[in-house]
C-alpha positions in Angstrom: 0.0 0.0 0.0 2.9 2.4 0.8 4.3 1.8 -2.7 1.1 3.1 -4.2 1.2 6.3 -2.1 4.9 6.8 -3.1 4.2 6.2 -6.7 1.5 8.8 -6.8 3.3 11.3 -4.5 5.0 14.3 -6.1 7.0 15.4 -3.0 8.1 13.9 0.3 8.8 15.3 3.7 10.7 12.7 5.7 10.1 13.5 9.4 11.9 12.1 12.4 11.8 13.1 16.0 14.9 15.0 17.4 14.1 13.3 20.7 14.2 9.8 19.3 17.4 8.3 17.7 15.4 5.3 16.4 13.1 7.5 14.4 16.2 9.0 12.7 17.4 5.5 11.8 13.9 4.4 10.6 13.8 7.3 8.1 16.7 5.9 6.0 14.9 2.9 4.6 11.9 5.1 3.8 14.0 7.3 1.6 15.4 4.1 -0.1 11.9 2.9 -0.7 10.9 6.3 -2.3 13.9 6.1 -4.6 13.2 2.5 -5.5 9.5 3.1 -6.3 10.0 6.4 -8.1 13.1 5.0 -10.0 14.6 8.5 -9.9 17.2 9.9 -7.6 16.1 13.5 -7.8 12.7 13.3 -6.1 11.4 16.4 -4.4 12.2 15.7 -0.8 13.0 17.4 2.5 14.5 15.9 5.6 12.8 17.3 8.7 13.8 17.0 12.3 10.7 17.7 14.3 10.2 18.5 18.0 12.8 21.2 18.3 10.7 22.4 21.2 12.1 19.4 23.2 15.7 20.6 23.1 16.4 19.1 26.5 15.4 15.7 25.3 17.4 15.9 22.0 18.9 12.6 20.8 19.7 13.6 17.2 22.1 16.5 16.8 21.6 19.2 14.2 24.8 18.1 12.6 23.6 14.5 12.1 20.5 15.7 10.3 22.4 18.2 8.2 25.0 15.5 7.2 22.3 13.1 6.2 20.5 15.7 4.1 23.8 16.6 2.4 24.3 12.9 1.6 20.9 12.8 0.1 21.2 16.2 -1.7 18.1 17.5 -0.1 17.2 20.4 2.1 17.2 20.0 5.9 15.0 21.8 8.4 14.3 21.5 12.1 10.7 22.3 13.1 8.2 22.2 16.0 4.8 21.2 14.9 3.6 21.9 18.4 4.8 25.5 18.3 4.4 25.9 14.6 8.1 26.8 14.3 9.3 26.7 10.6 6.2 24.7 9.5 5.1 27.2 6.9 8.6 27.5 5.5 8.8 23.7 5.3 5.6 23.4 3.2 6.7 26.4 1.1 10.0 24.7 0.4 8.4 21.3 -0.7 6.0 23.1 -3.0 8.8 25.1 -4.5 10.8 21.9 -5.1 7.8 20.1 -6.6 7.2 23.1 -9.0 10.9 23.2 -9.9 11.0 19.4 -10.5 8.2 19.7 -13.1 10.2 22.2 -15.2 12.8 20.4 -17.4 16.2 22.2 -17.7 17.6 22.7 -21.2 17.9 19.4 -23.1 17.2 17.4 -19.9 13.8 15.8 -19.3 12.2 15.8 -15.9 12.7 12.0 -15.7 13.9 9.1 -17.8 10.4 8.6 -19.2 10.2 12.1 -20.7 11.3 13.1 -24.2 11.6 16.7 -25.2 10.7 17.4 -28.8 11.9 20.6 -30.4 10.9 22.1 -33.7 13.8 23.2 -35.9 11.9 25.1 -38.6 11.5 28.8 -38.6 8.5 30.6 -39.9 9.3 33.4 -42.2 6.9 36.4 -41.8 6.5 36.9 -45.6 5.6 33.2 -46.1 3.1 33.4 -43.3 1.4 36.6 -44.6 1.3 35.1 -48.1 -0.4 32.0 -47.0 -3.0 34.0 -45.0 -3.9 35.8 -48.2 -4.6 32.5 -50.0 -1.3 32.5 -51.9 1.1 29.6 -51.4 4.3 30.4 -49.6 7.6 30.7 -51.6 
């Protein structure tokens, strides 16, 4: 069932608790599953350390989260859902990534299944106006 959600998903926020080292470890296979199902390395994704309001109970350092995000080439944020700290920024970032991912760059497609077709002919203005008047173009 999770594979179906992943297949249909356009962006992913991978959330772990800063106050729980096991949740940080559990997030790694989830990312692997997303990459496997999507069959594409550059999936819009953010690594989120939640519960920054529980600083006294922290088990996962900022550096650990940041290092993992760098390894995965994705943004990293720490938030507090309870206090609404950085939550709006988190969702703005994933939407921006999703919008950016749907726009191919240059000759590159957005994924291996896409093909970009480009027209190589140029329309001469005199040919266009002649054909509009009912005369065949030169």
